[in-house]
N, C-alpha and C positions, 0 to 999 in steps of 0.2 A: 786241223783236229776237230773242228765243229761238224765236219761232214757226216760223221757217224753218230753224233750225239742226238738221239731221239728219245723223247720222254717216255714213249710207250714201249720201249724195248727193255728186256730184263735178262739177267743171267739165271738160267734154270738150274735146279738142283743137280749137282754132279757135272755141270757143264765144264768142259776143258777145251783149250784150243786144239784143233785138229792140225795135222801136219800141213803146213802151208797156209793155215787160216788163223788170223790174229784173234785174240780175245775180244777186241772191240768190234770186229766184224760179226762175231756171234752176238754181241750185245745189240748190234744194229739189226741183224737179220731175223732174230727170233722174237716174234711178237708175244705179247702177254702182259698181264698186269697183276702182280701179286705183292701184297704189302711187305712181305719179308724178303723180297729179292731186290737187289740193287739194280737200278736202271743205268744206262750209259750216262744220262744227264746227271744222275745222282753221283756216279763215280767222278764225274768232272767237278761237281760241287765239293766233294770231299777233298779231291786233289787241290782245289783252289785254296784250301786252308794252309797249304804249304808254300814256302817261298819259290819252289820250283815245281809247278804242277805238271809240266810235261815229263820231267824226270820221274815224278811219282807215278804217273800213268804208265810209263814205260816199265817201271818196276812191278806194278800190279799185273801188267800183261805177261811178264815173265813168271810171276808167282801168284796166280789168281786165288789160290786156296790158302795163302798165308795171311795172318792178321797183320795190320799195319799200326803205326804210331803216328798220330797227327797232333799238331799244336792247337791249343785253344786260344780264344781271345780275339780272333779276327773274323772268321766265318761263323763261329759258334762258341758258346760255352757249354759245359756239361755239368749236370747235377747228378751226383753219384749217390744212390740210396740203396739200402738193403732190399733184396729181391721181393720179399713179401710186401713191404711197405710200398715199393715201386709199382707192383701189380695193382695194389689198391688205388694208388694215385692214378694209374692209367684207366682203371674202371671209372673213376670220377671224371677224368678229362674226356673220355669218349662217350660216356653215358649222359653226362650233364653239362659238359663244357664244349670247347671248340675242337677237341681231338688233341693230337700231340704232334710234335716234330719227330724226327728219327729217334728211335729207341733201340738200344742194344743191351745184351746181358753179358757179363764177364765176371767169373770167379765169385758167383753167388750174389752179385750186386747188379743193379740196373742203372744204365747210363741214359739219362734223358738229355737230349741235345736241346739247347735253349739259345735264346738271342744273346749276342755279345753284350757283356755288362751284367748279365744275370748273376755270375759268380760273385761279383762285388756287392750287388744290391740285395740279393735274397737273404743272406745272413742278417743284414740290418733290419729287413722287414720282419724276419722271424723274431728277432730280439724286441722289436717294437710291439709285436703281438704277445710278448712276455713268455715266449717258449724258450726254456733254458737250452744252452748248447750242450749240456751233459746228458740230454735225452730224458731227464726226469719230467714227470707229469705233475699234476696237482689239481687243485680246484680253482677255477677262475672266478671272476667277479659275478655278482648276481646269482650265486649258487650254481653256476654252470660248471659241470664236471668236465675235466680235460683228460684226454688219453695221453699216451706217451709219444714223444717225438724222437725217433732214432737219430743217431748221428748222420748228418748230411755232409757230404764232401762236395765242395763247389770248385770246379776247375775252370780257371780263366786265364788271363794273360800270364805267360811264363810257365804254364802247365802243359802237359801233353797226356793224351789218353790212347789206350789200345782200342782199335776199331776192328770189327769182324772182317773176315775175308769177303771179297766180292762175290764169290760163289757160296752157295748155301750148304756148308758142310757142318751142320750143327749137332749131329748125332754123337759126336765124340766128347761132348761136354765143354768144348771150347767156346770162345766168344761167338755170338750169333746175333743177327738182327731180328727184332720183333717188329719194328716199323723201319724199313730201309729207306734211305734217301731216294727220291724218285724224280726230282726236278733240279734244274740249275739254281733255283731260289726256293728251297722248301720253306714252308711256314714254320717258325720257331716260337714256342711260348716264351713270354717274358717273365720277369720275377713276380709280377702281380698274379699271373695265372698260376704259376707253380706254388706261390704262397697260398692261394685259394685251395688248391688241391691238397697241399700238406695239411692245412688246418681242417679241412673237411674230413680227411681220413683220420686224423688224430682225434677228432671229436665224435667219430662214429664207431660203434662196437664192431668187433670182428664179425664177418658174415657167418651165419649158421651153416652147419654141414648140409650139403644138398642145395644150398641157395644158388640161384642162377648167376652165371658169370660170363663175361665175354671171352674169358681165357679158356683154351682147351686144356685137357690133362697135360702134365709136363712132358709126357713121352710122345706127344703128337707135334707135328710140324705144320699144322693147319694155319692158314692165314685168317686172322680173326678181326681185322680192321678194314673198314671201308674208307680208304683214304680220301674218297671224293666227298666225305662228310666234313672235312676240315673247313672251318669257317674263318 
């Protein structure tokens, strides 16, 4: 299986297996590097979250445009946030922090892949920071005004999440990758880093209209992340 797993290969938009050519042969043979496209090594990492990675890869080869369902808690946890709040978190992580791990969108929410254990630890850290779990804001100590913290859903051991298809078919409004997995061991933020991003966003006013952003308009599929910047 490892013969075709190259970090630098990607699935290009609209790619599909040709007659007699397997999906992962295309992953191997088509060079490129785009943040929103899954690499062959990234696909192997995703499949490794399941008890039977070979079977998972075989299913994806048969249906490369279908979303999948993967368990959390072993290879990754997932922090599930409202889309706008998640976009602002990514702005912070990429502009002022170390970048992010894989990130996907699904049903108006953003899925931030995080280090295992984050789902258990992050809610405790937020409570320690005195952010209520009901999303209410308030005024902090020393006269510091606080914004609102929307409900965060943390998926860990015993949970499962829907992941976008390997091929980039995001124009239909279904799940899609913003930052796709690209290596066998992608960097994943831990609870401390995600706490930092949550608190910074909640304490920062919404950006003014016309302000610069790393995100393209919603109807564009441009790649806006330089994954080589991950620290």
